[in-house]
Backbone as XML, in Angstrom:
<?xml version="1.0"?>
<chain id="A" units="angstrom">
  <residue number="1" name="MET">
    <atom name="N" x="146.031" y="72.697" z="39.172"/>
    <atom name="CA" x="147.291" y="72.444" z="39.851"/>
    <atom name="C" x="147.096" y="72.527" z="41.350"/>
  </residue>
  <residue number="2" name="PHE">
    <atom name="N" x="147.858" y="71.754" z="42.086"/>
    <atom name="CA" x="147.776" y="71.747" z="43.535"/>
    <atom name="C" x="148.442" y="72.983" z="44.107"/>
  </residue>
  <residue number="3" name="GLN">
    <atom name="N" x="147.864" y="73.490" z="45.184"/>
    <atom name="CA" x="148.461" y="74.599" z="45.904"/>
    <atom name="C" x="148.734" y="74.144" z="47.322"/>
  </residue>
  <residue number="4" name="GLY">
    <atom name="N" x="149.585" y="74.881" z="48.007"/>
    <atom name="CA" x="149.850" y="74.555" z="49.398"/>
    <atom name="C" x="151.138" y="73.788" z="49.565"/>
  </residue>
  <residue number="5" name="GLU">
    <atom name="N" x="151.198" y="73.104" z="50.693"/>
    <atom name="CA" x="152.408" y="72.397" z="51.064"/>
    <atom name="C" x="152.754" y="71.273" z="50.088"/>
  </residue>
  <residue number="6" name="ARG">
    <atom name="N" x="154.038" y="71.119" z="49.870"/>
    <atom name="CA" x="154.528" y="70.054" z="49.000"/>
    <atom name="C" x="155.527" y="69.209" z="49.798"/>
  </residue>
  <residue number="7" name="TYR">
    <atom name="N" x="155.351" y="67.898" z="49.741"/>
    <atom name="CA" x="156.201" y="66.974" z="50.479"/>
    <atom name="C" x="157.197" y="66.308" z="49.540"/>
  </residue>
  <residue number="8" name="GLU">
    <atom name="N" x="158.390" y="66.075" z="50.053"/>
    <atom name="CA" x="159.389" y="65.308" z="49.315"/>
    <atom name="C" x="159.081" y="63.829" z="49.521"/>
  </residue>
  <residue number="9" name="ILE">
    <atom name="N" x="159.178" y="63.051" z="48.466"/>
    <atom name="CA" x="158.926" y="61.609" z="48.547"/>
    <atom name="C" x="160.256" y="60.877" z="48.727"/>
  </residue>
  <residue number="10" name="VAL">
    <atom name="N" x="160.304" y="59.995" z="49.718"/>
    <atom name="CA" x="161.492" y="59.188" z="49.979"/>
    <atom name="C" x="161.069" y="57.727" z="49.966"/>
  </residue>
  <residue number="11" name="LEU">
    <atom name="N" x="161.686" y="56.943" z="49.106"/>
    <atom name="CA" x="161.443" y="55.494" z="49.088"/>
    <atom name="C" x="162.464" y="54.844" z="50.013"/>
  </residue>
  <residue number="12" name="THR">
    <atom name="N" x="161.983" y="54.117" z="51.016"/>
    <atom name="CA" x="162.904" y="53.438" z="51.924"/>
    <atom name="C" x="163.543" y="52.254" z="51.203"/>
  </residue>
  <residue number="13" name="ARG">
    <atom name="N" x="164.647" y="51.814" z="51.756"/>
    <atom name="CA" x="165.345" y="50.659" z="51.172"/>
    <atom name="C" x="164.423" y="49.437" z="51.138"/>
  </residue>
  <residue number="14" name="SER">
    <atom name="N" x="163.659" y="49.234" z="52.210"/>
    <atom name="CA" x="162.773" y="48.061" z="52.259"/>
    <atom name="C" x="161.681" y="48.133" z="51.193"/>
  </residue>
  <residue number="15" name="SER">
    <atom name="N" x="161.189" y="49.333" z="50.893"/>
    <atom name="CA" x="160.163" y="49.448" z="49.847"/>
    <atom name="C" x="160.760" y="49.169" z="48.466"/>
  </residue>
  <residue number="16" name="ILE">
    <atom name="N" x="161.964" y="49.650" z="48.242"/>
    <atom name="CA" x="162.633" y="49.393" z="46.961"/>
    <atom name="C" x="162.898" y="47.900" z="46.786"/>
  </residue>
  <residue number="17" name="LEU">
    <atom name="N" x="163.369" y="47.267" z="47.849"/>
    <atom name="CA" x="163.646" y="45.826" z="47.767"/>
    <atom name="C" x="162.376" y="45.023" z="47.526"/>
  </residue>
  <residue number="18" name="ARG">
    <atom name="N" x="161.278" y="45.377" z="48.200"/>
    <atom name="CA" x="160.016" y="44.655" z="47.973"/>
    <atom name="C" x="159.609" y="44.793" z="46.510"/>
  </residue>
  <residue number="19" name="PHE">
    <atom name="N" x="159.710" y="46.010" z="45.989"/>
    <atom name="CA" x="159.307" y="46.226" z="44.600"/>
    <atom name="C" x="160.187" y="45.419" z="43.650"/>
  </residue>
  <residue number="20" name="GLN">
    <atom name="N" x="161.499" y="45.492" z="43.835"/>
    <atom name="CA" x="162.435" y="44.790" z="42.946"/>
    <atom name="C" x="162.345" y="43.270" z="43.076"/>
  </residue>
  <residue number="21" name="ASP">
    <atom name="N" x="162.237" y="42.784" z="44.297"/>
    <atom name="CA" x="162.326" y="41.340" z="44.541"/>
    <atom name="C" x="160.999" y="40.597" z="44.436"/>
  </residue>
  <residue number="22" name="GLU">
    <atom name="N" x="159.876" y="41.297" z="44.659"/>
    <atom name="CA" x="158.593" y="40.608" z="44.687"/>
    <atom name="C" x="157.567" y="41.160" z="43.703"/>
  </residue>
  <residue number="23" name="ILE">
    <atom name="N" x="157.392" y="42.476" z="43.696"/>
    <atom name="CA" x="156.337" y="43.068" z="42.875"/>
    <atom name="C" x="156.674" y="42.982" z="41.392"/>
  </residue>
  <residue number="24" name="TYR">
    <atom name="N" x="157.839" y="43.462" z="41.025"/>
    <atom name="CA" x="158.211" y="43.483" z="39.610"/>
    <atom name="C" x="158.275" y="42.070" z="39.008"/>
  </residue>
  <residue number="25" name="PRO">
    <atom name="N" x="158.888" y="41.099" z="39.677"/>
    <atom name="CA" x="158.857" y="39.728" z="39.130"/>
    <atom name="C" x="157.438" y="39.180" z="38.978"/>
  </residue>
  <residue number="26" name="TYR">
    <atom name="N" x="156.567" y="39.484" z="39.942"/>
    <atom name="CA" x="155.173" y="39.038" z="39.838"/>
    <atom name="C" x="154.515" y="39.648" z="38.597"/>
  </residue>
  <residue number="27" name="LEU">
    <atom name="N" x="154.704" y="40.936" z="38.408"/>
    <atom name="CA" x="154.123" y="41.605" z="37.240"/>
    <atom name="C" x="154.621" y="40.974" z="35.948"/>
  </residue>
  <residue number="28" name="ASN">
    <atom name="N" x="155.928" y="40.740" z="35.872"/>
    <atom name="CA" x="156.505" y="40.145" z="34.658"/>
    <atom name="C" x="155.984" y="38.746" z="34.381"/>
  </residue>
  <residue number="29" name="SER">
    <atom name="N" x="155.624" y="38.028" z="35.425"/>
    <atom name="CA" x="155.105" y="36.663" z="35.266"/>
    <atom name="C" x="153.632" y="36.626" z="34.890"/>
  </residue>
  <residue number="30" name="ASN">
    <atom name="N" x="152.906" y="37.688" z="35.184"/>
    <atom name="CA" x="151.453" y="37.646" z="35.046"/>
    <atom name="C" x="150.848" y="38.642" z="34.063"/>
  </residue>
  <residue number="31" name="PHE">
    <atom name="N" x="151.650" y="39.537" z="33.522"/>
    <atom name="CA" x="151.144" y="40.543" z="32.594"/>
    <atom name="C" x="152.068" y="40.658" z="31.386"/>
  </residue>
  <residue number="32" name="SER">
    <atom name="N" x="151.537" y="41.192" z="30.323"/>
    <atom name="CA" x="152.334" y="41.415" z="29.117"/>
    <atom name="C" x="153.352" y="42.527" z="29.388"/>
  </residue>
  <residue number="33" name="PRO">
    <atom name="N" x="154.447" y="42.562" z="28.626"/>
    <atom name="CA" x="155.445" y="43.629" z="28.825"/>
    <atom name="C" x="154.843" y="45.033" z="28.746"/>
  </residue>
  <residue number="34" name="ARG">
    <atom name="N" x="153.925" y="45.235" z="27.826"/>
    <atom name="CA" x="153.280" y="46.549" z="27.697"/>
    <atom name="C" x="152.478" y="46.890" z="28.949"/>
  </residue>
  <residue number="35" name="ARG">
    <atom name="N" x="151.749" y="45.907" z="29.474"/>
    <atom name="CA" x="150.937" y="46.144" z="30.672"/>
    <atom name="C" x="151.822" y="46.339" z="31.902"/>
  </residue>
  <residue number="36" name="VAL">
    <atom name="N" x="152.942" y="45.620" z="31.981"/>
    <atom name="CA" x="153.889" y="45.807" z="33.088"/>
    <atom name="C" x="154.382" y="47.251" z="33.096"/>
  </residue>
  <residue number="37" name="PHE">
    <atom name="N" x="154.725" y="47.760" z="31.932"/>
    <atom name="CA" x="155.181" y="49.147" z="31.820"/>
    <atom name="C" x="154.085" y="50.109" z="32.288"/>
  </residue>
  <residue number="38" name="GLU">
    <atom name="N" x="152.855" y="49.863" z="31.867"/>
    <atom name="CA" x="151.729" y="50.720" z="32.265"/>
    <atom name="C" x="151.511" y="50.686" z="33.779"/>
  </residue>
  <residue number="39" name="ILE">
    <atom name="N" x="151.521" y="49.490" z="34.346"/>
    <atom name="CA" x="151.300" y="49.338" z="35.787"/>
    <atom name="C" x="152.420" y="50.029" z="36.561"/>
  </residue>
  <residue number="40" name="ASP">
    <atom name="N" x="153.648" y="49.807" z="36.163"/>
    <atom name="CA" x="154.802" y="50.432" z="36.806"/>
    <atom name="C" x="154.647" y="51.963" z="36.797"/>
  </residue>
  <residue number="41" name="THR">
    <atom name="N" x="154.297" y="52.506" z="35.654"/>
    <atom name="CA" x="154.097" y="53.954" z="35.521"/>
    <atom name="C" x="152.967" y="54.436" z="36.426"/>
  </residue>
  <residue number="42" name="GLU">
    <atom name="N" x="151.859" y="53.712" z="36.432"/>
    <atom name="CA" x="150.710" y="54.095" z="37.249"/>
    <atom name="C" x="151.038" y="54.056" z="38.744"/>
  </residue>
  <residue number="43" name="ILE">
    <atom name="N" x="151.777" y="53.040" z="39.179"/>
    <atom name="CA" x="152.148" y="52.937" z="40.595"/>
    <atom name="C" x="152.971" y="54.155" z="41.004"/>
  </residue>
  <residue number="44" name="PHE">
    <atom name="N" x="153.956" y="54.507" z="40.192"/>
    <atom name="CA" x="154.823" y="55.618" z="40.581"/>
    <atom name="C" x="154.163" y="56.983" z="40.384"/>
  </residue>
  <residue number="45" name="GLU">
    <atom name="N" x="153.143" y="57.046" z="39.551"/>
    <atom name="CA" x="152.329" y="58.263" z="39.498"/>
    <atom name="C" x="151.546" y="58.411" z="40.808"/>
  </residue>
  <residue number="46" name="LYS">
    <atom name="N" x="151.042" y="57.292" z="41.318"/>
    <atom name="CA" x="150.351" y="57.309" z="42.619"/>
    <atom name="C" x="151.311" y="57.759" z="43.719"/>
  </residue>
  <residue number="47" name="VAL">
    <atom name="N" x="152.519" y="57.195" z="43.710"/>
    <atom name="CA" x="153.525" y="57.595" z="44.701"/>
    <atom name="C" x="153.768" y="59.103" z="44.595"/>
  </residue>
  <residue number="48" name="ASP">
    <atom name="N" x="153.962" y="59.604" z="43.398"/>
    <atom name="CA" x="154.208" y="61.039" z="43.200"/>
    <atom name="C" x="153.037" y="61.895" z="43.678"/>
  </residue>
  <residue number="49" name="SER">
    <atom name="N" x="151.836" y="61.363" z="43.611"/>
    <atom name="CA" x="150.661" y="62.126" z="44.046"/>
    <atom name="C" x="150.699" y="62.405" z="45.549"/>
  </residue>
  <residue number="50" name="LEU">
    <atom name="N" x="151.522" y="61.668" z="46.289"/>
    <atom name="CA" x="151.642" y="61.884" z="47.728"/>
    <atom name="C" x="152.367" y="63.183" z="48.062"/>
  </residue>
  <residue number="51" name="GLN">
    <atom name="N" x="152.954" y="63.824" z="47.065"/>
    <atom name="CA" x="153.602" y="65.119" z="47.291"/>
    <atom name="C" x="152.586" y="66.150" z="47.783"/>
  </residue>
  <residue number="52" name="HIS">
    <atom name="N" x="151.347" y="65.959" z="47.385"/>
    <atom name="CA" x="150.274" y="66.888" z="47.720"/>
    <atom name="C" x="149.201" y="66.153" z="48.519"/>
  </residue>
  <residue number="53" name="GLN">
    <atom name="N" x="148.873" y="66.649" z="49.652"/>
    <atom name="CA" x="147.794" y="66.129" z="50.491"/>
    <atom name="C" x="147.922" y="64.647" z="50.851"/>
  </residue>
  <residue number="54" name="PRO">
    <atom name="N" x="149.047" y="64.219" z="51.390"/>
    <atom name="CA" x="149.167" y="62.806" z="51.771"/>
    <atom name="C" x="148.231" y="62.422" z="52.923"/>
  </residue>
  <residue number="55" name="HIS">
    <atom name="N" x="147.743" y="63.414" z="53.655"/>
    <atom name="CA" x="146.835" y="63.135" z="54.773"/>
    <atom name="C" x="145.475" y="62.625" z="54.302"/>
  </residue>
  <residue number="56" name="ARG">
    <atom name="N" x="145.201" y="62.743" z="53.004"/>
    <atom name="CA" x="143.910" y="62.287" z="52.469"/>
    <atom name="C" x="143.762" y="60.770" z="52.551"/>
  </residue>
  <residue number="57" name="CYS">
    <atom name="N" x="144.858" y="60.085" z="52.718"/>
    <atom name="CA" x="144.859" y="58.620" z="52.723"/>
    <atom name="C" x="144.534" y="58.076" z="54.114"/>
  </residue>
  <residue number="58" name="SER">
    <atom name="N" x="143.980" y="56.879" z="54.126"/>
    <atom name="CA" x="143.558" y="56.230" z="55.374"/>
    <atom name="C" x="144.739" y="55.676" z="56.153"/>
  </residue>
  <residue number="59" name="ARG">
    <atom name="N" x="144.552" y="55.605" z="57.469"/>
    <atom name="CA" x="145.529" y="54.934" z="58.328"/>
    <atom name="C" x="145.411" y="53.428" z="58.114"/>
  </residue>
  <residue number="60" name="GLU">
    <atom name="N" x="146.536" y="52.745" z="58.171"/>
    <atom name="CA" x="146.561" y="51.291" z="58.049"/>
    <atom name="C" x="146.163" y="50.689" z="59.399"/>
  </residue>
  <residue number="61" name="GLN">
    <atom name="N" x="145.052" y="49.991" z="59.419"/>
    <atom name="CA" x="144.515" y="49.442" z="60.666"/>
    <atom name="C" x="145.425" y="48.390" z="61.294"/>
  </residue>
  <residue number="62" name="MET">
    <atom name="N" x="146.172" y="47.660" z="60.469"/>
    <atom name="CA" x="147.083" y="46.646" z="61.012"/>
    <atom name="C" x="148.245" y="47.294" z="61.771"/>
  </residue>
  <residue number="63" name="LEU">
    <atom name="N" x="148.497" y="48.581" z="61.513"/>
    <atom name="CA" x="149.608" y="49.289" z="62.159"/>
    <atom name="C" x="149.111" y="50.494" z="62.952"/>
  </residue>
  <residue number="64" name="ILE">
    <atom name="N" x="147.892" y="50.419" z="63.429"/>
    <atom name="CA" x="147.269" y="51.564" z="64.097"/>
    <atom name="C" x="148.037" y="51.979" z="65.351"/>
  </residue>
  <residue number="65" name="ASP">
    <atom name="N" x="148.742" y="51.054" z="65.985"/>
    <atom name="CA" x="149.503" y="51.372" z="67.194"/>
    <atom name="C" x="150.910" y="51.896" z="66.899"/>
  </residue>
  <residue number="66" name="ASP">
    <atom name="N" x="151.318" y="51.884" z="65.648"/>
    <atom name="CA" x="152.639" y="52.384" z="65.272"/>
    <atom name="C" x="152.687" y="53.893" z="65.494"/>
  </residue>
  <residue number="67" name="THR">
    <atom name="N" x="153.727" y="54.376" z="66.127"/>
    <atom name="CA" x="153.843" y="55.805" z="66.434"/>
    <atom name="C" x="153.996" y="56.674" z="65.189"/>
  </residue>
  <residue number="68" name="LYS">
    <atom name="N" x="154.324" y="56.077" z="64.062"/>
    <atom name="CA" x="154.526" y="56.837" z="62.824"/>
    <atom name="C" x="153.227" y="57.138" z="62.074"/>
  </residue>
  <residue number="69" name="ALA">
    <atom name="N" x="152.115" y="56.645" z="62.528"/>
    <atom name="CA" x="150.826" y="56.857" z="61.849"/>
    <atom name="C" x="150.910" y="56.443" z="60.378"/>
  </residue>
  <residue number="70" name="VAL">
    <atom name="N" x="151.174" y="55.169" z="60.162"/>
    <atom name="CA" x="151.323" y="54.629" z="58.805"/>
    <atom name="C" x="149.988" y="54.691" z="58.064"/>
  </residue>
  <residue number="71" name="ARG">
    <atom name="N" x="150.054" y="55.181" z="56.846"/>
    <atom name="CA" x="148.890" y="55.316" z="55.973"/>
    <atom name="C" x="149.121" y="54.495" z="54.710"/>
  </residue>
  <residue number="72" name="PHE">
    <atom name="N" x="148.078" y="54.390" z="53.895"/>
    <atom name="CA" x="148.248" y="53.683" z="52.630"/>
    <atom name="C" x="147.430" y="54.347" z="51.528"/>
  </residue>
  <residue number="73" name="LEU">
    <atom name="N" x="147.906" y="54.142" z="50.325"/>
    <atom name="CA" x="147.231" y="54.563" z="49.113"/>
    <atom name="C" x="147.039" y="53.297" z="48.290"/>
  </residue>
  <residue number="74" name="LEU">
    <atom name="N" x="145.816" y="53.019" z="47.904"/>
    <atom name="CA" x="145.507" y="51.776" z="47.203"/>
    <atom name="C" x="145.676" y="51.941" z="45.697"/>
  </residue>
  <residue number="75" name="TYR">
    <atom name="N" x="146.323" y="50.955" z="45.086"/>
    <atom name="CA" x="146.447" y="50.890" z="43.627"/>
    <atom name="C" x="145.885" y="49.548" z="43.181"/>
  </residue>
  <residue number="76" name="ARG">
    <atom name="N" x="144.999" y="49.578" z="42.197"/>
    <atom name="CA" x="144.407" y="48.340" z="41.697"/>
    <atom name="C" x="144.573" y="48.274" z="40.182"/>
  </residue>
  <residue number="77" name="ALA">
    <atom name="N" x="145.301" y="47.252" z="39.722"/>
    <atom name="CA" x="145.511" y="47.045" z="38.289"/>
    <atom name="C" x="144.485" y="46.077" z="37.718"/>
  </residue>
  <residue number="78" name="SER">
    <atom name="N" x="144.086" y="45.108" z="38.532"/>
    <atom name="CA" x="143.126" y="44.091" z="38.104"/>
    <atom name="C" x="142.631" y="43.367" z="39.353"/>
  </residue>
  <residue number="79" name="SER">
    <atom name="N" x="141.717" y="42.428" z="39.151"/>
    <atom name="CA" x="141.239" y="41.656" z="40.298"/>
    <atom name="C" x="142.345" y="40.767" z="40.877"/>
  </residue>
  <residue number="80" name="GLN">
    <atom name="N" x="143.368" y="40.489" z="40.080"/>
    <atom name="CA" x="144.486" y="39.666" z="40.548"/>
    <atom name="C" x="145.620" y="40.484" z="41.154"/>
  </residue>
  <residue number="81" name="PHE">
    <atom name="N" x="145.598" y="41.803" z="40.968"/>
    <atom name="CA" x="146.718" y="42.603" z="41.463"/>
    <atom name="C" x="146.231" y="43.918" z="42.068"/>
  </residue>
  <residue number="82" name="GLU">
    <atom name="N" x="146.320" y="43.958" z="43.382"/>
    <atom name="CA" x="145.967" y="45.152" z="44.135"/>
    <atom name="C" x="147.100" y="45.384" z="45.136"/>
  </residue>
  <residue number="83" name="LEU">
    <atom name="N" x="147.496" y="46.624" z="45.282"/>
    <atom name="CA" x="148.692" y="46.962" z="46.031"/>
    <atom name="C" x="148.413" y="48.129" z="46.966"/>
  </residue>
  <residue number="84" name="LYS">
    <atom name="N" x="148.898" y="48.021" z="48.198"/>
    <atom name="CA" x="148.858" y="49.153" z="49.110"/>
    <atom name="C" x="150.236" y="49.803" z="49.099"/>
  </residue>
  <residue number="85" name="ILE">
    <atom name="N" x="150.255" y="51.095" z="48.842"/>
    <atom name="CA" x="151.486" y="51.861" z="48.935"/>
    <atom name="C" x="151.511" y="52.396" z="50.368"/>
  </residue>
  <residue number="86" name="MET">
    <atom name="N" x="152.360" y="51.819" z="51.196"/>
    <atom name="CA" x="152.429" y="52.141" z="52.619"/>
    <atom name="C" x="153.402" y="53.294" z="52.838"/>
  </residue>
  <residue number="87" name="PHE">
    <atom name="N" x="153.017" y="54.249" z="53.711"/>
    <atom name="CA" x="153.881" y="55.404" z="53.947"/>
    <atom name="C" x="153.549" y="56.066" z="55.272"/>
  </residue>
  <residue number="88" name="PHE">
    <atom name="N" x="154.480" y="56.896" z="55.720"/>
    <atom name="CA" x="154.202" y="57.775" z="56.852"/>
    <atom name="C" x="154.722" y="59.161" z="56.509"/>
  </residue>
  <residue number="89" name="ILE">
    <atom name="N" x="154.194" y="60.144" z="57.213"/>
    <atom name="CA" x="154.505" y="61.541" z="56.939"/>
    <atom name="C" x="155.366" y="62.081" z="58.072"/>
  </residue>
  <residue number="90" name="ASP">
    <atom name="N" x="156.481" y="62.694" z="57.710"/>
    <atom name="CA" x="157.325" y="63.385" z="58.685"/>
    <atom name="C" x="157.110" y="64.877" z="58.480"/>
  </residue>
  <residue number="91" name="GLU">
    <atom name="N" x="156.302" y="65.475" z="59.351"/>
    <atom name="CA" x="155.949" y="66.891" z="59.223"/>
    <atom name="C" x="157.146" y="67.806" z="59.460"/>
  </residue>
  <residue number="92" name="VAL">
    <atom name="N" x="158.084" y="67.370" z="60.297"/>
    <atom name="CA" x="159.249" y="68.200" z="60.607"/>
    <atom name="C" x="160.115" y="68.419" z="59.366"/>
  </residue>
  <residue number="93" name="SER">
    <atom name="N" x="160.359" y="67.353" z="58.623"/>
    <atom name="CA" x="161.210" y="67.453" z="57.434"/>
    <atom name="C" x="160.406" y="67.648" z="56.145"/>
  </residue>
  <residue number="94" name="ASN">
    <atom name="N" x="159.074" y="67.644" z="56.261"/>
    <atom name="CA" x="158.193" y="67.775" z="55.090"/>
    <atom name="C" x="158.444" y="66.663" z="54.072"/>
  </residue>
  <residue number="95" name="ARG">
    <atom name="N" x="158.536" y="65.444" z="54.592"/>
    <atom name="CA" x="158.790" y="64.281" z="53.731"/>
    <atom name="C" x="157.729" y="63.214" z="53.949"/>
  </residue>
  <residue number="96" name="VAL">
    <atom name="N" x="157.484" y="62.477" z="52.878"/>
    <atom name="CA" x="156.642" y="61.282" z="52.929"/>
    <atom name="C" x="157.575" y="60.105" z="52.675"/>
  </residue>
  <residue number="97" name="PHE">
    <atom name="N" x="157.621" y="59.185" z="53.624"/>
    <atom name="CA" x="158.473" y="58.008" z="53.505"/>
    <atom name="C" x="157.628" y="56.812" z="53.079"/>
  </residue>
  <residue number="98" name="VAL">
    <atom name="N" x="157.857" y="56.328" z="51.867"/>
    <atom name="CA" x="157.174" y="55.127" z="51.377"/>
    <atom name="C" x="157.935" y="53.944" z="51.950"/>
  </residue>
  <residue number="99" name="THR">
    <atom name="N" x="157.226" y="53.143" z="52.761"/>
    <atom name="CA" x="157.880" y="52.051" z="53.482"/>
    <atom name="C" x="157.647" y="50.671" z="52.878"/>
  </residue>
  <residue number="100" name="ASP">
    <atom name="N" x="156.614" y="50.559" z="52.040"/>
    <atom name="CA" x="156.307" y="49.236" z="51.504"/>
    <atom name="C" x="155.364" y="49.345" z="50.309"/>
  </residue>
  <residue number="101" name="PHE">
    <atom name="N" x="155.484" y="48.385" z="49.422"/>
    <atom name="CA" x="154.519" y="48.139" z="48.349"/>
    <atom name="C" x="153.929" y="46.784" z="48.707"/>
  </residue>
  <residue number="102" name="PHE">
    <atom name="N" x="152.747" y="46.802" z="49.293"/>
    <atom name="CA" x="152.209" y="45.593" z="49.904"/>
    <atom name="C" x="151.040" y="45.020" z="49.109"/>
  </residue>
  <residue number="103" name="PRO">
    <atom name="N" x="151.219" y="43.835" z="48.499"/>
    <atom name="CA" x="150.108" y="43.185" z="47.794"/>
    <atom name="C" x="149.003" y="42.821" z="48.796"/>
  </residue>
  <residue number="104" name="THR">
    <atom name="N" x="147.795" y="43.210" z="48.516"/>
    <atom name="CA" x="146.701" y="43.013" z="49.464"/>
    <atom name="C" x="146.388" y="41.542" z="49.724"/>
  </residue>
  <residue number="105" name="LYS">
    <atom name="N" x="146.788" y="40.660" z="48.844"/>
    <atom name="CA" x="146.514" y="39.233" z="49.043"/>
    <atom name="C" x="147.593" y="38.545" z="49.886"/>
  </residue>
  <residue number="106" name="MET">
    <atom name="N" x="148.617" y="39.303" z="50.284"/>
    <atom name="CA" x="149.701" y="38.771" z="51.087"/>
    <atom name="C" x="149.299" y="38.743" z="52.560"/>
  </residue>
  <residue number="107" name="ASN">
    <atom name="N" x="149.931" y="37.907" z="53.348"/>
    <atom name="CA" x="149.701" y="37.812" z="54.784"/>
    <atom name="C" x="149.929" y="39.191" z="55.419"/>
  </residue>
  <residue number="108" name="PRO">
    <atom name="N" x="148.927" y="39.766" z="56.089"/>
    <atom name="CA" x="149.054" y="41.102" z="56.688"/>
    <atom name="C" x="150.197" y="41.243" z="57.687"/>
  </residue>
  <residue number="109" name="ALA">
    <atom name="N" x="150.643" y="40.158" z="58.267"/>
    <atom name="CA" x="151.743" y="40.231" z="59.220"/>
    <atom name="C" x="153.063" y="40.633" z="58.557"/>
  </residue>
  <residue number="110" name="LYS">
    <atom name="N" x="153.111" y="40.618" z="57.237"/>
    <atom name="CA" x="154.332" y="40.953" z="56.507"/>
    <atom name="C" x="154.431" y="42.412" z="56.084"/>
  </residue>
  <residue number="111" name="ILE">
    <atom name="N" x="153.497" y="43.263" z="56.515"/>
    <atom name="CA" x="153.546" y="44.688" z="56.193"/>
    <atom name="C" x="154.779" y="45.308" z="56.854"/>
  </residue>
  <residue number="112" name="ARG">
    <atom name="N" x="155.463" y="46.160" z="56.099"/>
    <atom name="CA" x="156.658" y="46.849" z="56.619"/>
    <atom name="C" x="156.318" y="48.303" z="56.902"/>
  </residue>
  <residue number="113" name="SER">
    <atom name="N" x="156.639" y="48.745" z="58.117"/>
    <atom name="CA" x="156.362" y="50.139" z="58.476"/>
    <atom name="C" x="157.634" y="50.982" z="58.494"/>
  </residue>
  <residue number="114" name="THR">
    <atom name="N" x="158.785" y="50.367" z="58.262"/>
    <atom name="CA" x="160.044" y="51.131" z="58.214"/>
    <atom name="C" x="160.851" y="50.715" z="57.027"/>
  </residue>
</chain>
């Protein structure tokens, strides 16, 4: 079991919308219902893992100048589906804000940091 500081996870509105409007429809179009359920569960297990040691994740180089120090956690379901879970850490409130679920094959200019 993890010891030490625990962060609250907050999904931003933009991350929820990306997941609902783009990620979930893509999964439903390209994977079986059983696999969609598995992938969905695995993604949110990864998100939950950010409660402990979110600093272990790398900074997103495309947003290196962002004052929020945006980081990402990589999730890979297959060679056709790889996702960056984008987030920043607010040390004052002890929260991790998930800002985007970003498919790695998407244009990098579309990454959301808020």
